[in-house]
ZADO-1210 file (C-alpha; in nm, 4 decimals, padded with zeros to 6 digits):
<atoms>
<atom x="02.6618" y="00.3983" z="02.7499" code="MET" pos="1"/>
<atom x="02.4440" y="00.2977" z="02.4346" code="ALA" pos="2"/>
<atom x="02.5929" y="00.3142" z="02.0952" code="GLN" pos="3"/>
<atom x="02.5003" y="00.6388" z="01.9155" code="ALA" pos="4"/>
<atom x="02.3499" y="00.5340" z="01.5554" code="LYS" pos="5"/>
<atom x="02.5260" y="00.6044" z="01.2664" code="LYS" pos="6"/>
<atom x="02.4337" y="00.8693" z="01.0081" code="ARG" pos="7"/>
<atom x="02.2829" y="00.8121" z="00.6696" code="LEU" pos="8"/>
<atom x="02.4963" y="00.8551" z="00.3843" code="SER" pos="9"/>
<atom x="02.3268" y="01.0955" z="00.1262" code="LYS" pos="10"/>
<atom x="02.2281" y="00.7942" z="-00.1298" code="ALA" pos="11"/>
<atom x="02.0968" y="00.5903" z="00.1461" code="ALA" pos="12"/>
<atom x="01.8566" y="00.9445" z="00.2539" code="ARG" pos="13"/>
<atom x="01.7532" y="00.9793" z="-00.0681" code="ALA" pos="14"/>
<atom x="01.6697" y="00.6462" z="-00.1161" code="ALA" pos="15"/>
<atom x="01.4769" y="00.5706" z="00.2157" code="GLN" pos="16"/>
<atom x="01.2999" y="00.8998" z="00.1052" code="LYS" pos="17"/>
<atom x="01.1880" y="00.7463" z="-00.1893" code="ILE" pos="18"/>
<atom x="01.0750" y="00.4597" z="-00.0855" code="LEU" pos="19"/>
<atom x="00.8772" y="00.6292" z="00.2412" code="GLU" pos="20"/>
<atom x="00.7100" y="00.8705" z="-00.0813" code="GLU" pos="21"/>
<atom x="00.6253" y="00.5381" z="-00.2758" code="SER" pos="22"/>
<atom x="00.4725" y="00.3875" z="00.0074" code="LYS" pos="23"/>
<atom x="00.2309" y="00.6607" z="00.0843" code="LEU" pos="24"/>
<atom x="00.1492" y="00.6690" z="-00.2527" code="LEU" pos="25"/>
<atom x="00.0586" y="00.3416" z="-00.3007" code="ALA" pos="26"/>
<atom x="-00.1597" y="00.3641" z="00.0133" code="ASN" pos="27"/>
<atom x="-00.2760" y="00.6722" z="-00.1023" code="ASN" pos="28"/>
<atom x="-00.4023" y="00.4931" z="-00.4770" code="LYS" pos="29"/>
<atom x="-00.5707" y="00.2280" z="-00.2718" code="THR" pos="30"/>
<atom x="-00.7890" y="00.4574" z="-00.1066" code="LEU" pos="31"/>
<atom x="-00.8930" y="00.6572" z="-00.3603" code="THR" pos="32"/>
<atom x="-00.9263" y="00.3137" z="-00.5862" code="ASP" pos="33"/>
<atom x="-01.1790" y="00.1289" z="-00.3415" code="SER" pos="34"/>
<atom x="-01.3392" y="00.4966" z="-00.3089" code="LYS" pos="35"/>
<atom x="-01.3832" y="00.5224" z="-00.6910" code="ALA" pos="36"/>
<atom x="-01.5452" y="00.1577" z="-00.6952" code="GLU" pos="37"/>
<atom x="-01.8036" y="00.2625" z="-00.4099" code="GLN" pos="38"/>
<atom x="-01.9041" y="00.5905" z="-00.6037" code="THR" pos="39"/>
<atom x="-01.8891" y="00.5077" z="-00.9615" code="PHE" pos="40"/>
<atom x="-02.1694" y="00.2619" z="-01.0253" code="LYS" pos="41"/>
<atom x="-02.3569" y="00.3134" z="-01.3667" code="PRO" pos="42"/>
<atom x="-02.7192" y="00.1631" z="-01.3090" code="ALA" pos="43"/>
<atom x="-02.8091" y="00.1945" z="-01.6426" code="ASP" pos="44"/>
<atom x="-02.6097" y="00.3506" z="-01.9538" code="SER" pos="45"/>
<atom x="-02.7135" y="00.7183" z="-02.0117" code="GLN" pos="46"/>
<atom x="-02.5946" y="00.7506" z="-02.3252" code="VAL" pos="47"/>
<atom x="-02.7902" y="00.9904" z="-02.5869" code="LYS" pos="48"/>
<atom x="-02.8958" y="00.8010" z="-02.8908" code="ILE" pos="49"/>
<atom x="-02.8875" y="01.0263" z="-03.1838" code="ASN" pos="50"/>
<atom x="-03.2853" y="00.9269" z="-03.3402" code="THR" pos="51"/>
<atom x="-03.2221" y="01.1391" z="-03.6442" code="THR" pos="52"/>
<atom x="-03.0832" y="01.0142" z="-03.9696" code="ALA" pos="53"/>
<atom x="-02.7679" y="01.2333" z="-04.0489" code="ASN" pos="54"/>
<atom x="-02.7946" y="01.5535" z="-04.2696" code="LYS" pos="55"/>
<atom x="-02.6278" y="01.6695" z="-04.5622" code="ILE" pos="56"/>
<atom x="-02.5319" y="02.0181" z="-04.5148" code="ARG" pos="57"/>
<atom x="-02.7443" y="02.2694" z="-04.6916" code="PRO" pos="58"/>
<atom x="-02.5438" y="02.4415" z="-05.0266" code="ASP" pos="59"/>
<atom x="-02.4344" y="02.7919" z="-04.9647" code="LYS" pos="60"/>
<atom x="-02.4641" y="03.0356" z="-05.1896" code="LYS" pos="61"/>
<atom x="-02.0763" y="03.1632" z="-05.2842" code="ARG" pos="62"/>
<atom x="-01.9369" y="03.4627" z="-05.4624" code="GLY" pos="63"/>
</atoms>
Protein backbone atom coordinates (compact mmCIF):
# COMPACT_ATOMS: atom_id res chain seq x y z
CA MET A 1 0.00 0.00 0.00
CA ALA A 2 1.29 3.48 -0.89
CA GLN A 3 1.76 5.90 1.92
CA ALA A 4 -0.57 8.91 1.89
CA LYS A 5 1.06 12.33 1.71
CA LYS A 6 0.88 14.41 4.84
CA ARG A 7 -1.13 17.62 4.60
CA LEU A 8 0.84 20.82 4.80
CA SER A 9 0.21 23.23 7.61
CA LYS A 10 -1.29 26.65 6.89
CA ALA A 11 2.08 28.30 7.39
CA ALA A 12 3.77 25.82 5.06
CA ARG A 13 1.07 26.34 2.41
CA ALA A 14 1.41 30.12 2.71
CA ALA A 15 5.18 29.87 2.40
CA GLN A 16 4.86 27.61 -0.63
CA LYS A 17 2.41 30.03 -2.26
CA ILE A 18 4.75 32.99 -1.65
CA LEU A 19 7.65 31.00 -3.09
CA GLU A 20 5.69 30.12 -6.23
CA GLU A 21 4.61 33.76 -6.70
CA SER A 22 8.16 34.99 -6.30
CA LYS A 23 9.39 32.47 -8.86
CA LEU A 24 6.69 33.55 -11.30
CA LEU A 25 7.44 37.23 -10.71
CA ALA A 26 11.17 36.68 -11.17
CA ASN A 27 10.57 34.74 -14.38
CA ASN A 28 8.16 37.39 -15.66
CA LYS A 29 10.60 40.17 -14.77
CA THR A 30 13.45 38.56 -16.67
CA LEU A 31 11.21 38.13 -19.71
CA THR A 32 10.09 41.77 -19.66
CA ASP A 33 13.63 43.01 -19.06
CA SER A 34 14.92 41.10 -22.07
CA LYS A 35 12.05 42.45 -24.18
CA ALA A 36 12.72 46.00 -23.00
CA GLU A 37 16.39 45.74 -23.88
CA GLN A 38 15.52 44.55 -27.37
CA THR A 39 12.88 47.18 -28.10
CA PHE A 40 14.53 50.26 -26.59
CA LYS A 41 17.60 51.17 -28.61
CA PRO A 42 18.00 54.91 -28.96
CA ALA A 43 19.93 55.46 -32.17
CA ASP A 44 20.25 59.19 -31.71
CA SER A 45 19.20 61.46 -28.92
CA GLN A 46 16.05 63.21 -30.05
CA VAL A 47 16.15 65.90 -27.37
CA LYS A 48 14.83 69.23 -28.57
CA ILE A 49 17.40 71.91 -27.93
CA ASN A 50 16.05 75.35 -27.10
CA THR A 51 17.80 77.67 -29.56
CA THR A 52 16.06 80.89 -28.49
CA ALA A 53 17.24 82.84 -25.47
CA ASN A 54 15.20 82.91 -22.30
CA LYS A 55 13.02 85.99 -22.55
CA ILE A 56 11.85 88.00 -19.57
CA ARG A 57 8.09 88.21 -19.18
CA PRO A 58 6.73 91.59 -20.22
CA ASP A 59 5.47 93.94 -17.55
CA LYS A 60 1.70 93.89 -17.51
CA LYS A 61 -0.41 96.90 -16.75
CA ARG A 62 -2.01 96.50 -13.33
CA GLY A 63 -4.90 98.33 -11.76
